[in-house]
C-alpha positions in Angstrom: 88.3 140.9 112.9 87.4 144.5 113.9 90.3 146.5 115.1 89.6 148.9 118.0 92.9 150.9 118.2 93.7 153.6 115.8 96.5 156.1 115.7 95.1 159.6 115.2 97.5 162.2 113.6 96.7 165.8 114.1 96.7 167.9 111.0 97.6 171.0 112.9 100.7 169.8 114.8 101.4 166.3 113.6 101.0 164.9 117.0 100.1 161.2 117.1 97.9 159.5 119.7 96.8 155.8 119.9 93.1 155.8 120.9 90.4 153.2 121.4 87.5 153.6 119.1 84.0 153.4 120.4 82.0 150.4 118.9 78.5 151.8 119.4 78.9 155.4 118.2 80.7 157.8 115.9 83.2 160.2 117.5 82.6 163.6 115.9 85.1 165.5 118.0 88.6 164.9 119.3 90.8 167.2 121.4 94.4 166.9 120.3 96.5 165.8 123.3 99.5 167.7 121.9 98.2 171.2 120.7 94.6 171.3 122.0 92.9 171.8 118.6 89.5 170.2 118.3 89.4 167.7 115.3 86.2 167.3 113.4 85.5 164.8 110.5 86.3 165.9 107.1 83.5 166.4 104.6 82.1 163.0 103.6 83.6 161.1 106.6 81.5 159.8 109.5 84.0 160.4 112.3 87.5 161.7 113.3 88.9 158.1 113.0 88.0 157.8 109.4 89.5 161.4 108.8 92.7 161.2 110.8 93.2 157.7 111.9 95.3 154.9 110.5 92.3 152.5 110.9 88.8 153.5 110.1 86.1 153.2 112.8 84.4 149.8 113.5 81.2 150.4 111.6 83.2 151.2 108.4 85.4 148.3 109.0 82.4 146.0 109.3 80.8 147.5 106.2 83.9 146.9 104.2 84.1 143.3 105.3 80.5 142.8 104.4 81.1 144.3 101.0 83.8 141.7 100.2 81.4 138.8 100.1 82.1 137.6 103.6 78.5 136.4 104.0 77.6 138.7 106.8 73.9 139.7 107.1 74.3 143.5 107.2 
């Protein structure tokens, strides 16, 4: 099952925020609610959730599930 909540941790201030991830797009920018810094994905990552979240974004979750022989058609 795809998880839609991820806790983002700001590398600048350490602030943590639980956010709902979009299912139809990657989120390239995120304004930290604690210090205001704009987070961007790290090199090689598709979105801020994959870089700073405790749960990767839905497309990556789906890709990983398909890679484990689950029989999905992706």
